FIKOLZA-1660 file (N, C-alpha, C; in steps of 0.1 Angstrom, whole numbers, plus 5000, padded with zeros to 4 digits):
% residues 101
   i   px   py   pz ch aa at
   1 4498 4473 5231  A  X  N
   1 4499 4458 5230  A  X CA
   1 4493 4451 5243  A  X  C
   2 4487 4441 5241  A  X  N
   2 4483 4432 5252  A  X CA
   2 4488 4419 5250  A  X  C
   3 4497 4416 5258  A  X  N
   3 4506 4404 5256  A  X CA
   3 4513 4407 5242  A  X  C
   4 4510 4397 5233  A  X  N
   4 4515 4400 5219  A  X CA
   4 4506 4405 5209  A  X  C
   5 4495 4410 5214  A  X  N
   5 4484 4414 5205  A  X CA
   5 4482 4429 5205  A  X  C
   6 4483 4434 5192  A  X  N
   6 4481 4448 5191  A  X CA
   6 4467 4452 5195  A  X  C
   7 4465 4464 5200  A  X  N
   7 4452 4469 5207  A  X CA
   7 4442 4468 5196  A  X  C
   8 4444 4473 5184  A  X  N
   8 4434 4473 5173  A  X CA
   8 4429 4459 5171  A  X  C
   9 4439 4450 5170  A  X  N
   9 4435 4435 5166  A  X CA
   9 4427 4430 5178  A  X  C
  10 4431 4432 5191  A  X  N
  10 4423 4428 5202  A  X CA
  10 4409 4433 5203  A  X  C
  11 4408 4446 5200  A  X  N
  11 4394 4452 5200  A  X CA
  11 4386 4446 5189  A  X  C
  12 4391 4444 5177  A  X  N
  12 4384 4438 5166  A  X CA
  12 4381 4424 5168  A  X  C
  13 4389 4416 5175  A  X  N
  13 4386 4402 5178  A  X CA
  13 4374 4402 5188  A  X  C
  14 4374 4411 5198  A  X  N
  14 4364 4411 5207  A  X CA
  14 4350 4416 5202  A  X  C
  15 4351 4428 5196  A  X  N
  15 4339 4435 5191  A  X CA
  15 4334 4431 5178  A  X  C
  16 4344 4425 5169  A  X  N
  16 4339 4421 5155  A  X CA
  16 4340 4434 5147  A  X  C
  17 4333 4434 5136  A  X  N
  17 4333 4445 5126  A  X CA
  17 4317 4448 5125  A  X  C
  18 4314 4460 5123  A  X  N
  18 4299 4463 5121  A  X CA
  18 4295 4458 5107  A  X  C
  19 4282 4455 5107  A  X  N
  19 4277 4450 5094  A  X CA
  19 4278 4461 5083  A  X  C
  20 4276 4473 5088  A  X  N
  20 4278 4485 5078  A  X CA
  20 4292 4485 5072  A  X  C
  21 4302 4485 5081  A  X  N
  21 4315 4485 5077  A  X CA
  21 4319 4473 5067  A  X  C
  22 4315 4462 5070  A  X  N
  22 4317 4450 5061  A  X CA
  22 4311 4452 5049  A  X  C
  23 4298 4457 5048  A  X  N
  23 4291 4460 5036  A  X CA
  23 4298 4470 5027  A  X  C
  24 4303 4480 5033  A  X  N
  24 4310 4491 5027  A  X CA
  24 4323 4485 5020  A  X  C
  25 4330 4477 5028  A  X  N
  25 4342 4471 5023  A  X CA
  25 4341 4463 5010  A  X  C
  26 4328 4457 5009  A  X  N
  26 4326 4449 4996  A  X CA
  26 4317 4457 4987  A  X  C
  27 4312 4468 4989  A  X  N
  27 4302 4475 4982  A  X CA
  27 4307 4477 4966  A  X  C
  28 4318 4481 4965  A  X  N
  28 4323 4484 4951  A  X CA
  28 4324 4471 4943  A  X  C
  29 4329 4460 4949  A  X  N
  29 4330 4448 4943  A  X CA
  29 4315 4443 4939  A  X  C
  30 4306 4444 4948  A  X  N
  30 4292 4438 4947  A  X CA
  30 4285 4447 4937  A  X  C
  31 4286 4460 4937  A  X  N
  31 4279 4469 4928  A  X CA
  31 4283 4468 4913  A  X  C
  32 4295 4463 4911  A  X  N
  32 4300 4463 4897  A  X CA
  32 4300 4449 4890  A  X  C
  33 4291 4440 4896  A  X  N
  33 4290 4427 4890  A  X CA
  33 4277 4421 4891  A  X  C
  34 4273 4412 4882  A  X  N
  34 4261 4404 4882  A  X CA
  34 4266 4391 4887  A  X  C
  35 4264 4388 4900  A  X  N
  35 4269 4377 4906  A  X CA
  35 4259 4365 4907  A  X  C
  36 4263 4353 4906  A  X  N
  36 4255 4341 4907  A  X CA
  36 4251 4338 4922  A  X  C
  37 4242 4330 4924  A  X  N
  37 4238 4326 4937  A  X CA
  37 4250 4321 4945  A  X  C
  38 4258 4312 4940  A  X  N
  38 4269 4307 4948  A  X CA
  38 4279 4318 4950  A  X  C
  39 4281 4327 4942  A  X  N
  39 4290 4339 4944  A  X CA
  39 4285 4348 4955  A  X  C
  40 4273 4350 4955  A  X  N
  40 4266 4358 4964  A  X CA
  40 4267 4352 4979  A  X  C
  41 4265 4339 4978  A  X  N
  41 4265 4332 4991  A  X CA
  41 4280 4332 4997  A  X  C
  42 4290 4331 4988  A  X  N
  42 4304 4332 4992  A  X CA
  42 4307 4345 4998  A  X  C
  43 4303 4356 4992  A  X  N
  43 4304 4370 4997  A  X CA
  43 4297 4371 5010  A  X  C
  44 4285 4367 5012  A  X  N
  44 4277 4367 5024  A  X CA
  44 4284 4360 5035  A  X  C
  45 4289 4348 5032  A  X  N
  45 4296 4340 5042  A  X CA
  45 4308 4348 5048  A  X  C
  46 4316 4354 5038  A  X  N
  46 4328 4362 5042  A  X CA
  46 4323 4374 5051  A  X  C
  47 4313 4381 5046  A  X  N
  47 4308 4393 5055  A  X CA
  47 4304 4389 5068  A  X  C
  48 4296 4378 5069  A  X  N
  48 4291 4373 5082  A  X CA
  48 4302 4369 5091  A  X  C
  49 4313 4363 5085  A  X  N
  49 4325 4359 5092  A  X CA
  49 4332 4370 5098  A  X  C
  50 4334 4381 5090  A  X  N
  50 4342 4392 5095  A  X CA
  50 4334 4401 5104  A  X  C
  51 4321 4400 5103  A  X  N
  51 4312 4408 5112  A  X CA
  51 4313 4401 5126  A  X  C
  52 4313 4388 5127  A  X  N
  52 4314 4381 5139  A  X CA
  52 4329 4381 5145  A  X  C
  53 4338 4379 5136  A  X  N
  53 4352 4377 5141  A  X CA
  53 4361 4389 5139  A  X  C
  54 4357 4399 5132  A  X  N
  54 4366 4411 5131  A  X CA
  54 4374 4411 5118  A  X  C
  55 4379 4400 5115  A  X  N
  55 4387 4400 5102  A  X CA
  55 4391 4384 5100  A  X  C
  56 4397 4382 5088  A  X  N
  56 4401 4369 5085  A  X CA
  56 4417 4369 5086  A  X  C
  57 4422 4362 5095  A  X  N
  57 4436 4363 5099  A  X CA
  57 4445 4360 5087  A  X  C
  58 4443 4349 5080  A  X  N
  58 4450 4346 5067  A  X CA
  58 4442 4338 5058  A  X  C
  59 4447 4337 5047  A  X  N
  59 4438 4329 5036  A  X CA
  59 4436 4314 5039  A  X  C
  60 4444 4309 5048  A  X  N
  60 4442 4295 5052  A  X CA
  60 4429 4293 5058  A  X  C
  61 4423 4304 5065  A  X  N
  61 4410 4303 5072  A  X CA
  61 4399 4301 5062  A  X  C
  62 4402 4303 5049  A  X  N
  62 4392 4302 5039  A  X CA
  62 4390 4288 5035  A  X  C
  63 4399 4279 5040  A  X  N
  63 4398 4264 5038  A  X CA
  63 4392 4257 5050  A  X  C
  64 4386 4265 5058  A  X  N
  64 4380 4259 5071  A  X CA
  64 4366 4263 5071  A  X  C
  65 4358 4257 5081  A  X  N
  65 4344 4261 5083  A  X CA
  65 4343 4276 5086  A  X  C
  66 4334 4283 5081  A  X  N
  66 4322 4279 5074  A  X CA
  66 4325 4279 5059  A  X  C
  67 4337 4282 5054  A  X  N
  67 4340 4284 5041  A  X CA
  67 4341 4271 5033  A  X  C
  68 4342 4260 5039  A  X  N
  68 4344 4247 5032  A  X CA
  68 4331 4243 5025  A  X  C
  69 4320 4247 5031  A  X  N
  69 4307 4243 5025  A  X CA
  69 4303 4250 5012  A  X  C
  70 4310 4262 5010  A  X  N
  70 4306 4270 4998  A  X CA
  70 4316 4268 4987  A  X  C
  71 4327 4262 4990  A  X  N
  71 4337 4259 4979  A  X CA
  71 4348 4270 4980  A  X  C
  72 4359 4266 4972  A  X  N
  72 4370 4276 4971  A  X CA
  72 4366 4289 4963  A  X  C
  73 4372 4299 4968  A  X  N
  73 4370 4312 4961  A  X CA
  73 4373 4312 4946  A  X  C
  74 4384 4304 4944  A  X  N
  74 4390 4303 4930  A  X CA
  74 4382 4294 4921  A  X  C
  75 4373 4286 4927  A  X  N
  75 4363 4278 4920  A  X CA
  75 4351 4286 4917  A  X  C
  76 4347 4294 4925  A  X  N
  76 4335 4302 4924  A  X CA
  76 4337 4314 4916  A  X  C
  77 4348 4321 4917  A  X  N
  77 4351 4333 4910  A  X CA
  77 4362 4331 4900  A  X  C
  78 4363 4340 4891  A  X  N
  78 4375 4341 4881  A  X CA
  78 4386 4345 4890  A  X  C
  79 4398 4342 4885  A  X  N
  79 4410 4346 4892  A  X CA
  79 4411 4360 4895  A  X  C
  80 4409 4370 4886  A  X  N
  80 4409 4384 4889  A  X CA
  80 4399 4388 4901  A  X  C
  81 4387 4382 4900  A  X  N
  81 4377 4386 4910  A  X CA
  81 4381 4379 4924  A  X  C
  82 4387 4367 4924  A  X  N
  82 4391 4361 4935  A  X CA
  82 4402 4369 4942  A  X  C
  83 4411 4374 4934  A  X  N
  83 4422 4383 4939  A  X CA
  83 4417 4396 4945  A  X  C
  84 4407 4402 4939  A  X  N
  84 4400 4413 4945  A  X CA
  84 4394 4411 4958  A  X  C
  85 4387 4400 4959  A  X  N
  85 4382 4395 4972  A  X CA
  85 4392 4394 4982  A  X  C
  86 4403 4387 4979  A  X  N
  86 4414 4385 4988  A  X CA
  86 4420 4399 4993  A  X  C
  87 4421 4408 4983  A  X  N
  87 4426 4422 4986  A  X CA
  87 4416 4429 4996  A  X  C
  88 4403 4427 4995  A  X  N
  88 4393 4433 5003  A  X CA
  88 4396 4427 5018  A  X  C
  89 4396 4414 5018  A  X  N
  89 4399 4406 5031  A  X CA
  89 4411 4412 5038  A  X  C
  90 4422 4413 5030  A  X  N
  90 4435 4418 5035  A  X CA
  90 4433 4433 5041  A  X  C
  91 4426 4442 5033  A  X  N
  91 4424 4455 5037  A  X CA
  91 4416 4456 5051  A  X  C
  92 4406 4447 5053  A  X  N
  92 4399 4446 5065  A  X CA
  92 4408 4442 5077  A  X  C
  93 4417 4432 5074  A  X  N
  93 4426 4428 5084  A  X CA
  93 4437 4439 5088  A  X  C
  94 4441 4445 5077  A  X  N
  94 4452 4456 5079  A  X CA
  94 4446 4468 5087  A  X  C
  95 4434 4471 5084  A  X  N
  95 4427 4481 5092  A  X CA
  95 4425 4478 5106  A  X  C
  96 4423 4465 5110  A  X  N
  96 4422 4461 5124  A  X CA
  96 4436 4463 5131  A  X  C
  97 4447 4460 5124  A  X  N
  97 4460 4462 5129  A  X CA
  97 4465 4476 5130  A  X  C
  98 4459 4484 5121  A  X  N
  98 4463 4499 5120  A  X CA
  98 4456 4507 5130  A  X  C
  99 4444 4503 5135  A  X  N
  99 4436 4511 5143  A  X CA
  99 4443 4517 5155  A  X  C
 100 4450 4509 5163  A  X  N
 100 4457 4514 5174  A  X CA
 100 4471 4508 5175  A  X  C
 101 4475 4502 5164  A  X  N
 101 4486 4493 5163  A  X CA
 101 4499 4500 5166  A  X  C
% end
């Protein structure tokens, strides 16, 4: 722990997530669907964000920039797909907290 931040969380915030790791996290979802351009843009925006920031802390971040320009996940995807995406986002965050937590 560094102050109130778990070591894994701190490292992920500083270093971000590798592009390869982010792509792997979303690979099954991406490989099993024919996505529209807005859907692909949404996933790309999420991947770019976690590569830069390490993870998405909570779903409320999805209502802020850069996500507000692409629209709500539940508007772009069906509810089951939106839930899968949120699950992937959660697993990326959980992994950051579990690394050295």
